[in-house]
Each structure stands twice: as structure tokens, then as C-alpha cells.
C-alpha positions in Angstrom: 1.7 -10.9 -27.8 -0.6 -12.5 -25.5 0.4 -15.1 -22.9 -0.9 -18.1 -24.7 1.1 -17.4 -27.8 4.2 -16.6 -25.9 3.8 -19.9 -23.9 3.3 -21.9 -27.2 6.3 -20.2 -28.8 8.4 -20.9 -25.7 7.3 -24.5 -25.8 8.2 -24.8 -29.5 11.7 -23.4 -28.9 12.2 -25.8 -26.0 11.1 -28.7 -28.1 13.4 -27.8 -30.9 16.4 -27.3 -28.6 15.8 -30.8 -27.0 16.0 -32.7 -30.3 19.2 -34.7 -30.8 21.6 -33.0 -33.2 23.7 -36.0 -34.2 22.9 -39.0 -36.6 23.8 -41.5 -33.8 21.0 -42.3 -31.4 21.3 -44.3 -28.2 19.7 -47.7 -28.4 19.1 -50.1 -25.6 21.0 -53.4 -26.2 18.5 -56.3 -25.4 20.4 -58.8 -23.3 19.6 -62.2 -21.9 21.7 -64.5 -19.5 23.1 -67.9 -19.2 24.6 -69.8 -16.3 27.0 -72.3 -17.8 27.2 -74.2 -14.4 23.4 -74.7 -14.3 23.6 -74.6 -10.5 20.4 -73.5 -8.5 20.2 -69.8 -7.7 21.2 -69.5 -4.0 18.9 -66.6 -3.3 15.2 -65.8 -4.0 15.8 -62.5 -5.9 16.0 -62.7 -9.7 19.2 -62.3 -11.7 19.6 -58.5 -12.6 20.3 -58.2 -16.3 22.5 -55.3 -17.0 21.0 -52.4 -19.0 23.4 -51.2 -21.7 22.9 -48.5 -24.3 24.9 -48.2 -27.6 25.4 -44.8 -29.3 27.9 -45.0 -32.1 30.8 -46.8 -30.7 30.0 -45.9 -27.0 28.5 -48.4 -24.6 26.9 -47.0 -21.5 26.2 -49.4 -18.6 23.3 -48.4 -16.3 23.9 -51.3 -13.9 27.4 -51.6 -12.5 29.4 -54.0 -14.8 32.8 -52.8 -13.3 35.1 -55.7 -13.1 33.2 -57.8 -15.7 34.7 -58.9 -19.0 33.2 -57.5 -22.2 33.7 -59.5 -25.4 32.6 -59.0 -28.9 32.3 -62.2 -30.9 32.2 -62.0 -34.8 30.1 -64.2 -37.2 32.9 -66.8 -37.3 32.4 -67.3 -33.4 35.8 -65.6 -32.8 36.4 -63.2 -30.0 37.4 -60.0 -32.0 37.5 -57.6 -29.0 37.8 -58.2 -25.3 38.4 -55.9 -22.2 37.7 -55.6 -18.5 35.0 -53.0 -17.9 36.5 -50.3 -15.6 33.9 -47.5 -15.8 30.2 -47.1 -16.6 31.1 -45.9 -20.1 33.2 -47.7 -22.7 34.2 -46.5 -26.1 34.8 -49.3 -28.5 37.5 -49.1 -31.3 36.2 -47.4 -34.4 37.9 -50.1 -36.5 35.2 -52.6 -35.4 32.5 -53.0 -38.1 29.6 -55.3 -38.5 27.3 -57.5 -36.4 28.7 -58.9 -33.2 27.4 -60.9 -30.3 28.2 -58.8 -27.1 29.0 -60.9 -24.0 29.4 -59.4 -20.5 30.8 -62.0 -18.4 30.3 -61.6 -14.6 31.3 -64.5 -12.4 29.5 -67.7 -13.3 27.0 -65.8 -15.4 27.3 -64.2 -18.8 24.8 -61.8 -20.5 24.6 -61.7 -24.2 22.8 -59.9 -27.1 23.6 -58.6 -30.6 24.8 -55.3 -31.6 25.8 -53.7 -35.0 28.6 -51.2 -35.4 
């Protein structure tokens, strides 16, 4: 077997091994923010919106949200789940089902978006 064929075969095997094996794929949760106090930003740097991925029932926070409050609000505008974020990864209860507004409350700001479980 020549070197080109061996290289192509190795690349094919590596590609196949790198494919996800589960039905759940991580998806970035698009978030926006709100400052309910409407006070001016005291510094020149922009607000850092957290980056969050959802895979199945697992939320992964790429920016530190430790100490912030996470809420899931249902279609009736009721908080169905609430917890303080203590690590960069949070597993939600598997009993939650449907579409929710996700809220991450950090000080005077809260970041929100929509997820489906």
C-alpha cells in the first residue's frame, strides 16, 4: 500500500472516530441581557454575555457564572426551576420538558434566552 493510500485511510478512520456517537448534540444558547436599573455603565468595556451550551439536560458555562442564579421560566411566566450556579457545568432535572426562558441573574444584570428540553 503506497503512502498516499495509507494517509487517506488514516484520515478516514480519524474522521469516523471523531464523529459524535450520541443523538444529543451541544448547541449554543443565544443570550441577550437586560439591566433593570437602567443605570449607566460605569466602565468603558462592554457587558460580557455568558456563553452557554446545552447538550441534553446539561448546561456548560464557558464564562464564569459561579454565584449567579439560574432560573427556567415556563410559558405561564412561572419560575419552574431555580438554582445558584456553583460550577461550570450544571445538569438539569430530567423531569423538565418543553420550552423555557433561561435566565442567568448576575448582580444588577440578567441574561436570558430560550431553550427546549
